[in-house]
N, C-alpha and C positions, 0 to 999 in steps of 0.2 A: 268435594261439595257437589250439590245438585245444581244443574243448570237446565234451562229449557231452550233447546236448539230449534230454531224455526227453519223448516224446509218449504212449507207452504201452509195455507190457512188450516188445512186438515191434517197436517203432518208436523207436529211439534213434539220433539222427543226429549224426554228427561234423561240426561246423561250425567256421568260423573266426570268432573274436571279437577285438576289440582287446585288447592287453595292459592289465590294470588299472593305473591310476596311483594312487599312494598319497599320503596327506597326511603332515605332519610327525610325526604321532602313530601311524602305521601301519607295517606291514611287508608285504613281498611274499614269498610262499613258493612255491618250485617244488615241485609235488606229486611225491612219490617213491612213495607208496603210498596207496591209499584203498580201504577195504573196501566191499563191497556188502552192505548191511544187509537183513535180512528185510523190514523195512518199505519198503525201496526197491521191492520187487516186489509189494507189496500194491496192486494196480492200482486197486481201488475207492477206496483212500485217496489215492494219488498223482495220479490222473488229474484230480482236481478242480482242481488248480493247474497242470496242464501247458499249454503246454510250459515246462519249467524244467530247470535243471542241478542234478541231485541230487548226493549224496556228502557224508557228514558224519563219516567216520572217517579223516580225512586226516592224513598226516605228510609232512614234506618239509624242504627246506633253505631257510634265509633267503637271498634273493638281493638284496634291497634293503631299506633301513631308513630310516625317517624321522628328520629331524634332532633331534627331541625325544625319541626312544626311548632308554631306558636299560635296561641289563640283558641286552640281546641284541646280536648283531653278525652281519654277513653271514657265511655259512658255518655258522652254528649249525644243528644238527639238532633239529627241534621236532615235537611233536604239537600240533595246534590244535583246540580244542573249538569246535563251531559254535554251541552254546547256552551262554550264561553269565548268571547272575543279576546284578541291579543292586546288591545289598547295601544298598539304601536303603528299599525299599517295605515295606508291612505284612508281607507273607509272609516276606521276607528277615529282617526284624527278629525274627520268630518262629522263624527257623531253617528255614523251609519253602522252601528255595531253588528246588526244581523247580516250585513254584506261582507263581514270579515271572513277570510278564508279559514282561519283557525276555528271560528264558530261552526263553519260548515263541515270541517273535517275532523275536529277533535272529538273525543268521547271518553267515558270512563270504561273500565275493563272488568268483566267481559260484557256487561250489559245489566240492565235492571232486573231481568228475569233470571237471577242467580242468587244463591244464598249469601254470597259475599262479593263485594265490589271494591276494586282498587281505584282510589281517586287520585289521578295524576296531579302534579304540582299546580298546573295552570287551573284545573278545575277546583282545586282546593282554594287557590288564591281568589278566584273571581266568581265561583259558582257554588260554594258550600255555605249554607246558612243555618245557624242555630234555630231550632224551633221554639217559638213561644210556648209557655206551659199550657195554654188553652188548646193548642193544636194536637190532635192525635196523629199517628203516623199515616192513617188513611186520609185524614184531612190534607196532610202534606203532599200526598200523591196528586192532589188537585192544584198544587201551586203552579206547576209548569203549564198545564192547560189554561189556567186563568191568566197567567202572564202573557201567553200567546194572544189571548183575546184582548188584553190590555194593549199590547203592541199594535194589533190591528185597529182597535178603536182610535188610538192616538194618530194613526195615519190619516183618518178620514175626517177629523175635526168635528165631532158630534157636539150638539148643543141643545139646550132646553128649547122646546117648541117645535123641533124638527120631527118628522115622521120617519121611522126606520122600519123597513121591511126585512125581516130575518127569514131566509129561506132554508129550512131544515132546523128541526127542534131537538136535535140530539144534544150531546154534552156541550159542544161548542156553541150551538145556537142558544142554549139556555144560559150559558155564561154571558153571551152577548145580550140576551134579554135583561139579565140582572144589571150589567154595566149600563145599558141604555136607561134602565129605570132610575139609576142613581143620577143620571143627567137630566131627568125630567122629559124624556122624549116620549112621543106616542109610538107604541110598539105593536106592530102587526107581524105575527109569526105564522109560518106554514109548515106542514109536514104531511106525509101520506099515511101516518100512523096515528090512530086515535089516542093511544097511550101518551105519545109524545106531544100531541096537540094539547091534551089536558095538562101535561106537565108544564108546557110553556105558559099556560094561564096561571097555574099555581105559583110560578116563579116571577110573575109580574107582567106578562104580555097583556095588552088591552084587548086584542082580538086574536083569535087563532083560526086559520082557514085550512081546509083540506086542500092540499096542493093539487090533487087530481081534479078539483073543480075550480081552481084558482083562475082568475082572468083579470086583466087590467080594468075592466068595467066594474068588477067587484071591489077592487082597490079604490077606484074613484068614488064609488058609492059610499064607502065607509070612511073616506078621508077627505070630505069636503070638496069632491071633484078634483082632487090633486093626486099626482103620482108621489112616490116616496122620495124624500130628500136624500136618504141614504139607504142603500140596499147591501145587505151582508149575506153572502152566499156560503152556507154551511152544509151544502149537499153537493154531491159530485155528478148528478145526472145531467143529461143534455137539457131536459125540461127545466131544471133549476136554472141553468144558464140562460135559456130563452126567456124565462119569466123575469129574471133579474134585468136583462137588457131592455125589456119592454116596459119595466115598471119604474124606472128612475126618472125623476123630474129634471127640468132644465137646471143647469148649474149643480146638479146632484153628483153623487159619487157611488160607484159600485165597487165593493170590496170583495174580492175572491179569497175567502178564508179557506175554502175547500176548492179543489179543482177536478175537472173530469179528466179521463185518460187522454182524450183527443184534444187537439188545439181548439181554441175558441175563435169564432168569427165575430168581429165587432161591426155594427152598423155605423161605419165611420162618418158618413154624410150627416146623419141625424146627430151623432155625438159631437161633431164639429159645430153644427149650427146651434145646438143647445148647450155647448160648452160642458159636456159631461166628462167626468173623470172616471177612469177605470184603473184600479190598482190591486195589488196582491200583497199578501202578508205571509211571511215565513218566520217562525221561531220567535224568540224573545231575548232581550238583553238583560243583564243583571239588574238594572234599575226597574225593569218590568217585573222581575221576580220579587224584588223587595216590595214593590207596591202590592203585588198579589198577596204576599205574606201579611202585610198590614191590613188589607181589606178582609182577609179571612179571619185574622186575629180579632179585628174590631167587630166582627159580625155583620159588616155591611154587605158582604157576599156570602150567601149560604151554600157552602159546598157539601156539607155533611149529608144533607138530605138528597143530594144528587147521586150519592153512592148507593146503588141498588143491589149490587151483588159483590160478594167476596169469594174468591176461589183459591184453594191452596196451590202452591207452585206445581205440585205433581198432577194437578187437574187443570192445568192452564189451557188445554185444548177446549175444555168446556167454556172457559172464559172467552176465548177467541170466537167460539161459535155464537155466544150471546151478543158480542159486539158486532160481528159480521151480519147476523140476522136482523139486528136493530129493531127488535119487537118490543117486548115489555121490559126494557132495561135502559138505564142511562149510563152511569159510570160503573165499570167492572174493575175491581182492584185485586191484584194478586198478592197473597200473603204467604209467609213461610209455612211449611208443613208443621214444623215444630222447632223449638230452640235447640241448638246443638253447641257443644263446647269446642273451641278451636284446639286442635291437637298439633302442638308444635313439634 
């Protein structure tokens, strides 16, 4: 089978690998769509473990099923989560599923950017979901990104009437725009790209500001002389960090959904006096994934129109370039070159 092996952002090689074999408690999924995540192109983060097969936003069709597997059958359309909690450890018992070591270390094999994916027993039990009939495979590639945004939103306690400043209007930023809209928040979005600023408005932002011209004075002017109750950072630049820390109101919260390569310095005296919270969000738990599926299926969150580009697996380097350049694109989804028959 074909796989895309990541060496760096400009060196992704299409190679042939043996078809994965499955145990009695596993399934084999034919990849039908897999999104390219913003973290996939964070070279400083990914290159440490290269070469490897990336891809963690995969949906596909079950083509083989282990003899002990119940609740699924060949031909089922599924989304498969790469990270699942164990539900047994201290963190899971406390309900902190994204702190679970199993969630951080587990994965399916060999990765989403492959023609076929072996789904281990744990991922099958806790992270494999049947797709509603209304969802396409490409829609399903948005389940994991939306679930991560839901997990972040749940950390910071958003509510109607608050102002949220969303820094960065890429895929994550616009998912946060849509979630904030559902909550009746006032939404101010920023970006350095005109295309993405316009997209933020299309998907529900009340105002969109060029981040190169952004200042706290501008925020106050358009927000009744107040700073933002919630700030969500969806860009990894130092300027994004500085803008976030200077824009949060008293008793407010800054969520780092994206992070810069270097450590962040917090103005601790002001944050202490103003009782400001700083938090981070990583990944999503199964309940977040279920909620994401329901929001997409109900039409409450529009993911289909966020998908701007589709590239075949053999042209994945082109897709990585689109995501890394972050120009006139939002979501880039990898699809199979063509359908092939399993040769046993």
